[in-house]
C-alpha positions in Angstrom: 9.1 -78.8 -40.6 6.1 -77.8 -38.7 2.9 -77.2 -40.5 -0.7 -76.4 -40.1 -2.2 -78.3 -42.9 -1.8 -77.8 -46.5 -4.0 -75.9 -49.2 -4.3 -76.4 -53.1 -3.6 -73.1 -55.3 -5.4 -72.7 -58.5 -2.7 -74.2 -60.5 -2.3 -77.1 -58.8 0.2 -76.6 -56.0 -0.1 -77.7 -52.5 1.4 -74.8 -49.9 1.6 -75.1 -46.7 -1.2 -73.2 -44.5 -0.1 -70.2 -42.4 3.6 -70.1 -43.7 3.3 -68.0 -47.0 4.8 -70.6 -48.7 8.4 -69.6 -47.4 8.0 -65.9 -47.8 8.0 -63.8 -44.3 9.5 -61.1 -42.4 11.0 -61.1 -39.3 10.0 -58.3 -37.4 7.1 -57.6 -34.7 4.9 -56.2 -37.2 1.9 -58.3 -37.8 1.6 -60.8 -40.9 -1.5 -57.8 -42.2 1.3 -55.2 -42.0 3.8 -57.1 -43.8 3.1 -55.3 -47.3 3.5 -51.6 -45.6 6.5 -52.2 -43.1 9.9 -51.3 -44.0 11.3 -54.7 -42.8 13.1 -57.1 -45.0 11.8 -59.9 -46.8 13.1 -63.4 -45.6 12.8 -66.8 -47.7 12.5 -70.2 -46.1 11.7 -73.3 -48.3 12.4 -76.7 -47.4 13.1 -79.5 -50.3 14.2 -83.0 -50.2 15.4 -82.7 -46.6 17.3 -79.8 -47.0 16.2 -76.3 -45.6 16.9 -73.4 -47.5 16.8 -70.3 -45.3 18.0 -66.7 -46.1 17.4 -62.9 -46.1 15.8 -62.5 -49.6 16.6 -58.7 -50.1 20.2 -59.5 -48.9 20.4 -62.2 -51.9 19.0 -60.0 -54.6 20.8 -57.0 -53.3 17.9 -54.4 -52.9 14.8 -53.4 -51.4 11.6 -55.8 -52.8 8.0 -54.8 -52.4 5.7 -57.6 -51.6 4.8 -58.4 -55.4 8.6 -58.4 -56.2 9.5 -60.7 -53.3 7.0 -63.5 -54.1 8.2 -63.2 -58.3 11.5 -63.6 -56.5 10.7 -66.5 -54.2 8.9 -68.7 -56.7 12.0 -68.2 -59.0 14.2 -69.4 -56.3 11.5 -72.4 -55.6 11.8 -73.0 -59.3 15.3 -73.3 -59.2 15.6 -75.4 -56.2 13.3 -77.8 -57.2 14.9 -78.0 -60.3 18.5 -78.3 -58.3 20.0 -75.6 -60.0 20.3 -73.5 -56.9 23.2 -74.3 -54.6 24.0 -72.8 -51.3 27.4 -72.1 -52.3 26.6 -69.9 -54.6 27.3 -66.2 -53.8 24.3 -63.8 -53.4 24.3 -60.7 -55.3 25.5 -58.1 -52.6 25.3 -54.6 -53.1 28.4 -52.5 -52.0 28.2 -51.2 -48.6 28.5 -47.4 -48.3 32.0 -46.1 -46.6 29.4 -44.7 -44.0 25.8 -45.2 -43.6 23.5 -42.0 -43.1 22.2 -41.3 -39.6 18.4 -41.6 -39.5 16.9 -38.3 -39.4 13.6 -37.6 -37.6 11.6 -37.9 -40.5 12.8 -41.5 -41.2 12.3 -42.2 -37.0 8.8 -40.5 -37.5 7.4 -42.8 -40.7 9.0 -46.0 -38.5 7.2 -44.9 -35.5 4.0 -44.4 -37.6 4.2 -47.8 -39.3 5.2 -49.9 -36.4 3.4 -47.8 -33.6 1.4 -44.9 -34.1 -1.3 -46.7 -36.4 -2.2 -48.8 -33.1 -2.9 -45.5 -31.3 -6.4 -43.7 -31.0 -7.0 -40.9 -33.7 -3.9 -41.3 -35.8 -4.9 -38.9 -38.4 -4.3 -36.2 -35.2 -0.8 -37.5 -35.1 -0.1 -37.4 -38.3 -1.2 -33.9 -39.0 0.9 -32.7 -35.9 4.2 -34.7 -37.2 3.7 -33.0 -40.6 4.0 -29.8 -38.8 6.7 -30.6 -36.3 8.6 -32.0 -39.7 8.3 -28.6 -41.5 9.5 -26.3 -38.3 12.9 -24.6 -39.4 15.2 -24.9 -36.8 16.3 -21.6 -35.8 20.2 -20.6 -36.1 21.0 -23.5 -39.0 22.9 -22.5 -41.7 21.8 -23.7 -44.4 18.2 -23.8 -43.2 17.3 -27.4 -41.6 13.7 -28.6 -40.8 12.8 -30.6 -37.8 12.5 -33.6 -39.9 15.9 -33.5 -42.1 18.1 -33.5 -38.7 19.3 -36.6 -37.4 17.0 -37.8 -34.5 19.8 -38.7 -32.4 21.0 -35.1 -32.7 17.7 -33.6 -31.8 18.1 -31.4 -28.5 16.3 -29.8 -25.5 16.7 -26.7 -26.8 15.1 -27.9 -30.6 12.3 -29.1 -28.6 12.1 -25.6 -26.6 12.4 -23.7 -30.1 9.3 -25.7 -31.5 7.2 -24.8 -28.1 8.1 -20.9 -28.9 6.9 -21.5 -32.3 3.5 -22.7 -31.6 3.4 -20.0 -28.7 3.9 -17.1 -31.3 1.5 -18.8 -33.5 -1.5 -18.1 -30.6 -2.1 -21.7 -29.7 -3.4 -22.6 -26.8 -1.7 -24.6 -23.9 -3.9 -27.3 -24.7 -2.8 -27.6 -28.4 1.2 -27.0 -27.4 0.7 -29.8 -24.7 -0.3 -32.3 -27.5 2.3 -31.8 -29.8 5.1 -32.4 -26.6 2.9 -35.2 -25.5 3.5 -36.9 -29.0 7.3 -36.3 -29.4 7.6 -37.5 -25.8 6.1 -40.5 -26.6 8.2 -41.1 -29.8 11.1 -40.7 -27.5 10.5 -43.2 -25.2 9.5 -46.0 -28.0 12.6 -45.5 -29.7 14.4 -46.1 -26.6 12.6 -49.2 -25.9 12.9 -50.3 -29.6 16.9 -49.4 -29.3 16.4 -47.0 -32.0 17.7 -44.4 -29.7 19.8 -44.0 -26.7 18.5 -41.0 -25.1 15.7 -38.5 -25.3 15.8 -34.7 -25.3 12.7 -34.9 -22.7 15.3 -36.1 -20.0 18.8 -35.2 -18.7 20.2 -37.7 -16.6 16.7 -39.5 -15.7 15.5 -35.9 -14.8 12.8 -34.5 -16.8 13.9 -31.3 -18.2 10.7 -30.2 -20.5 7.6 -29.9 -18.7 4.3 -29.3 -20.4 2.7 -26.0 -20.1 -0.3 -25.1 -17.5 -3.2 -25.9 -18.7 -6.3 -23.4 -17.7 -9.4 -25.4 -16.6 -12.3 -25.1 -18.8 -14.9 -23.4 -16.5 -17.7 -22.8 -19.0 -21.1 -23.8 -18.2 -24.7 -23.7 -19.3 -25.2 -20.8 -16.8 -29.1 -20.9 -16.8 -32.0 -23.6 -18.4 -32.7 -20.4 -21.2 -29.3 -21.0 -22.5 -29.7 -24.6 -22.9 -33.3 -24.2 -24.3 -32.1 -21.7 -26.9 -29.1 -24.0 -27.9 -31.4 -27.4 -28.1 -33.9 -25.0 -30.3 -31.2 -23.8 -33.0 -29.7 -27.6 -33.1 -30.7 -29.9 -35.8 -32.8 -33.1 -34.6 -29.6 -35.4 -35.5 -27.3 -32.5 -33.5 -29.9 -32.3 -30.6 -29.8 -36.5 -30.3 -25.9 -36.0 -29.7 -26.0 -33.5 -27.6 -28.5 -35.3 -25.4 -26.6 -38.3 -25.2 -23.3 -36.3 -24.2 -25.5 -34.6 -21.2 -27.0 -38.1 -20.4 -23.7 -40.1 -20.1 -20.6 -37.9 -20.4 -18.9 -39.6 -23.1 -16.8 -37.7 -25.6 -18.2 -36.6 -28.7 -16.1 -39.2 -30.4 -17.9 -42.2 -28.7 -21.1 -40.9 -29.1 -20.8 -40.6 -32.8 -18.9 -44.2 -33.2 -22.0 -45.7 -31.3 -23.3 -48.9 -33.1 -26.5 -50.5 -32.4 -24.7 -53.8 -31.4 -23.5 -51.9 -28.5 -27.1 -50.5 -27.4 -29.2 -52.9 -25.3 -32.9 -51.4 -25.2 -34.0 -54.2 -22.8 -31.7 -53.8 -20.1 -31.1 -50.0 -21.0 -27.7 -50.3 -21.0 -25.1 -49.0 -23.6 -21.1 -50.2 -24.2 -18.3 -48.1 -24.9 -15.9 -50.5 -26.8 -12.5 -49.9 -25.6 -10.9 -49.7 -29.1 -13.2 -46.6 -29.4 -12.3 -44.9 -26.2 -9.3 -42.7 -25.4 -8.2 -44.7 -22.5 -8.5 -48.0 -24.4 -11.0 -48.9 -21.4 -14.1 -50.1 -22.0 -17.3 -48.9 -20.0 -21.0 -49.8 -19.8 -23.6 -46.8 -18.9 -27.5 -46.9 -18.2 -29.4 -45.1 -20.2 -31.5 -42.7 -19.0 -35.3 -42.3 -19.6 -34.2 -39.1 -21.9 -31.6 -40.6 -23.8 -34.1 -44.1 -24.3 -36.9 -41.8 -26.1 -34.3 -40.6 -28.7 -32.3 -44.2 -29.1 -36.1 -45.6 -29.8 -37.3 -43.2 -32.7 -33.7 -43.5 -34.2 -33.9 -47.4 -34.0 -35.9 -47.5 -37.4 -34.6 -47.1 -40.5 -36.5 -45.2 -43.4 -37.9 -48.6 -44.8 -39.6 -49.1 -41.4 -37.3 -51.7 -40.3 -34.7 -51.5 -37.3 -30.9 -50.9 -38.2 -28.6 -53.8 -38.7 -26.4 -54.3 -35.6 -23.4 -52.7 -37.8 -25.2 -49.4 -38.2 -24.4 -46.1 -36.4 -27.2 -44.9 -34.1 -26.0 -41.4 -34.8 -25.0 -41.6 -38.5 -26.8 -40.7 -41.2 -30.6 -41.8 -42.2 -28.8 -44.9 -43.7 -26.9 -45.6 -40.7 -23.6 -44.8 -42.2 -21.1 -43.2 -39.7 -21.1 -39.2 -39.4 -17.5 -38.2 -39.5 -18.0 -34.8 -37.8 -20.3 -32.5 -36.6 -18.4 -29.3 -36.2 -20.3 -26.7 -38.6 -23.6 -28.2 -37.0 -22.6 -27.4 -33.7 -20.7 -23.9 -34.5 -23.8 -22.9 -36.2 -26.2 -23.8 -33.5 -23.8 -22.2 -30.7 -23.7 -19.1 -32.3 -27.3 -18.8 -33.1 -27.9 -19.3 -29.6 -25.3 -16.8 -28.2 -22.7 -19.1 -26.6 -19.4 -17.8 -28.0 -16.8 -19.4 -26.5 -18.7 -22.5 -25.7 -17.3 -25.7 -27.2 -18.6 -29.1 -27.9 -16.1 -31.0 -25.2 -17.5 -28.7 -22.4 -20.9 -30.3 -22.8 -18.7 -33.1 -21.3 -17.9 -31.1 -17.9 -21.2 -29.8 -17.8 -22.3 -33.1 -17.3 -20.0 -34.3 -15.0 -20.4 -31.2 -13.1 -24.5 -32.1 -13.0 -23.8 -35.0 -12.0 -22.0 -34.1 -9.0 -24.5 -31.4 -8.1 -27.3 -34.0 -8.1 -25.4 -35.6 -5.3 -23.6 -38.8 -7.0 -20.4 -39.6 -5.5 -17.3 -38.6 -7.1 -16.0 -42.3 -7.8 -19.1 -43.0 -9.8 -18.8 -39.5 -11.8 -15.3 -41.0 -12.8 -16.2 -43.9 -13.7 -19.0 -42.1 -16.1 -16.5 -40.1 -17.3 -13.8 -43.1 -18.0 -10.9 -41.9 -16.1 -8.1 -43.8 -13.9 -8.0 -41.6 -11.2 -9.7 -39.1 -9.5 -7.6 -36.3 -9.4 -8.8 -36.3 -13.3 -12.3 -36.3 -12.7 -11.8 -33.2 -10.3 -11.3 -31.1 -13.1 -14.1 -31.7 -14.8 -16.1 -30.5 -12.1 -17.0 -26.8 -12.5 -19.0 -25.3 -9.6 -21.3 -22.7 -10.9 -22.3 -19.3 -9.1 -25.9 -21.0 -8.7 -24.1 -23.9 -6.5 -22.2 -21.7 -4.6 -25.3 -19.8 -3.7 -27.1 -23.2 -2.5 -23.8 -24.2 -0.6 -24.3 -20.8 1.3 -27.7 -21.4 2.0 -26.8 -24.8 3.4 -24.1 -23.3 5.9 -27.0 -20.4 7.2 -29.3 -23.4 7.8 -27.1 -25.5 9.5 -25.9 -22.3 11.6 -29.7 -21.5 12.4 -30.4 -25.0 13.4 -27.8 -25.0 15.7 -28.4 -21.8 17.2 -32.4 -22.8 17.6 -31.1 -25.8 19.3 -28.9 -23.7 21.7 -31.9 -21.9 22.6 -34.1 -25.0 23.6 -31.1 -26.3 25.5 -30.8 -23.0 27.5 -34.6 -22.6 27.8 -34.8 -26.2 29.3 -31.8 -25.5 31.7 -33.7 -22.5 33.0 -37.3 -24.6 33.3 -35.1 -27.1 35.7 -33.9 -24.8 37.6 -37.2 -22.5 38.7 -38.3 -22.6 42.1 -41.3 -24.6 43.2 -44.5 -23.6 43.0 -45.7 -25.3 46.0 -43.8 -23.1 48.2 -41.2 -25.4 48.9 -37.5 -23.7 48.1 -35.3 -25.4 45.8 -31.9 -26.4 46.7 -29.3 -23.6 45.8 -25.4 -23.7 45.8 -23.9 -21.9 48.4 -23.0 -18.6 47.4 -24.6 -18.2 44.2 -28.5 -17.1 43.7 -30.6 -19.2 41.4 -32.1 -16.3 39.9 -29.8 -13.5 38.1 
């Protein structure tokens, strides 16, 4: 038996390191997830050259928690050491039902959440969306059946479209509805990869049949310096720092709130957005502007006059603990500044547009935003009426310059064709006069 060493327990027993003393799970879940994942426990123990290996839950005939599995495994090890356990002993088997109940969408969602969902960004948002999806009553079902109660293999394209229509009747935006559809599409694709499903209602014959709703581009901008001044005057010092950081880095609100001092280097004037804190799971290293540097230097010291530790949050509370949300503070400041309809996420569009208006290449703006392709970046670049006027002014200046150069060339050609003042006649072309 391969081991990585042995360790002595409090009761004097020695066990193999990394072997969980013969108790384990055979699944793709990490060891730290075994206590919560739904897969069965397996028993593996070697004594006097004989290896005992079998499904522990099948042996006892029921589902076991981790503590119950540890107790049962210890009982088996004691029986094996005492010679009272024999492989020929028939394990206790639970009678198999005549027909296994099909997996419902609720069961499938729990399986996905335990094995995949917890790894994604903002899993709480996914839990909230799944709660609404499971509770949706499918139209035309008698007796009424919710989305969560229906067998996952029987869910059709019509069921997905019915849920989309239901969300539209609730006056939800296209962005919100698309988030729901993307989550369902992602879950069914995962189910196929894990061989839990054989088909997805999002495709028929390999062709996509459910398309996302067209999203209206966000074109809200801070129309003037006066609007920005009112917003910052109405904001609290903490919110003012967050807004400045968003405008200077093009970061998302969650990325700014999760920034820790270990991610900030004031000497090189750079900050790092770690991959596990981003929507795209890609790290970014961004420069710190002079405006943002001044704010960071003021927030660097705690109330006791000492620098915050590396794990403290830059835009947290007075003690460096993370601020979970700034929604209320933002809405109060926005309303006080008279910017109804302007959303916090619009500041990311504002920052990207300002970078592009200042002459920054679109490829570099894309790096600030953390996008994988430029087509996504172009949706963030919102043109203002002021910029359109500047563009028209450049066109008029270019036209005037071209006309001036054309007139100068005409005058130069006229001077070259003027008769000599010494009395000698300049040569002329046959049949044409030099003077018009």
